[in-house]
C-alpha positions as CSV (number, residue, x, y, z in Angstrom):
1,M,135.5,271.7,102.2
2,S,132.2,272.3,100.5
3,C,131.5,273.5,97.0
4,V,128.8,276.0,96.1
5,L,128.6,275.1,92.4
6,S,125.8,273.0,91.0
7,L,126.3,269.7,89.3
8,G,125.1,271.1,85.9
9,Y,127.6,274.0,86.2
10,L,130.5,271.6,87.0
11,H,129.6,269.3,84.1
12,H,129.6,272.3,81.7
13,C,133.0,273.4,83.0
14,Y,134.4,270.0,82.4
15,I,133.0,269.8,78.9
16,F,134.4,273.3,78.2
17,G,137.8,272.3,79.4
18,K,137.7,269.2,77.2
19,L,136.8,271.4,74.2
20,L,139.7,273.7,74.9
21,V,142.1,270.7,74.9
22,C,140.6,269.5,71.6
23,W,141.0,272.9,70.2
24,V,144.8,272.9,71.1
25,V,145.3,269.4,69.7
26,I,143.5,270.3,66.4
27,S,145.5,273.5,66.0
28,F,148.7,271.7,66.7
29,L,147.9,269.0,64.1
30,S,146.5,271.3,61.5
31,E,149.7,273.3,60.8
32,P,151.8,270.3,59.6
33,L,148.9,269.0,57.6
34,L,148.3,272.3,55.9
35,T,152.0,272.9,55.1
36,T,152.3,269.5,53.7
37,I,149.2,269.8,51.5
38,L,150.1,273.3,50.3
39,T,153.7,272.5,49.4
40,Y,153.0,269.0,47.9
41,N,152.8,270.2,44.3
42,Q,156.1,272.1,44.6
43,E,159.5,270.8,43.7
44,E,161.1,268.5,46.3
45,S,163.6,271.2,47.3
46,V,160.7,273.6,48.1
47,R,158.5,271.3,50.1
48,Y,158.5,271.6,53.8
49,F,156.8,270.2,56.9
50,S,156.2,272.7,59.8
51,I,155.4,271.9,63.4
52,S,155.0,274.6,66.0
53,F,153.7,274.9,69.6
54,S,153.3,278.5,70.6
55,S,152.7,280.3,73.9
56,D,149.0,280.7,73.0
57,E,148.6,277.0,73.0
58,I,150.4,276.6,76.3
59,I,148.2,279.3,77.9
60,T,145.1,277.6,76.5
61,L,146.2,274.2,77.8
62,F,146.8,275.7,81.3
63,L,143.4,277.4,81.2
64,A,141.7,274.1,80.2
65,I,143.5,272.1,82.9
66,S,142.5,274.7,85.5
67,I,138.8,274.6,84.4
68,M,138.8,270.8,84.4
69,L,140.3,270.8,88.0
70,I,137.3,272.7,89.2
71,H,135.2,269.7,88.2
72,L,137.6,267.3,90.0
73,D,137.8,269.4,93.1
74,C,134.1,269.6,93.8
75,Q,132.6,266.1,94.1
76,P,128.9,265.5,94.1
77,G,128.9,264.5,97.7
78,D,130.3,267.9,98.7
79,I,127.5,269.7,96.9
80,L,124.8,267.5,98.6
81,E,126.5,268.1,101.9
82,Y,126.4,271.9,101.4
83,T,122.7,271.9,100.4
84,N,121.8,269.8,103.4
85,E,123.5,272.2,105.7
86,E,121.2,275.1,104.7
C-alpha cells in the first residue's frame, strides 16, 4: 500500500493531532482548577471541586487519534516507493 501524502504534510498532521490532545487535556484540567480558585474564598460548605468529561472532548480525542493514525499509517518508505514508481 503506497501513500500519496508528502512527508511535510504527514508531519503537520501529526503535530495537529498532538495539539488537539493537548487541548483536551488542558480543558479537562482547567475546570477543576477554576472551580477551586473561584470558590476558595467562600465558606467551607459552599466550596466545591468539579470534574467533567463531555462528549465534545471525546469527539475531539477521537479526531486527534484519527489524524495521528494517518501519520503512523504512511511510513516514509511508502512515500519514496510511490515517487519512484512515477
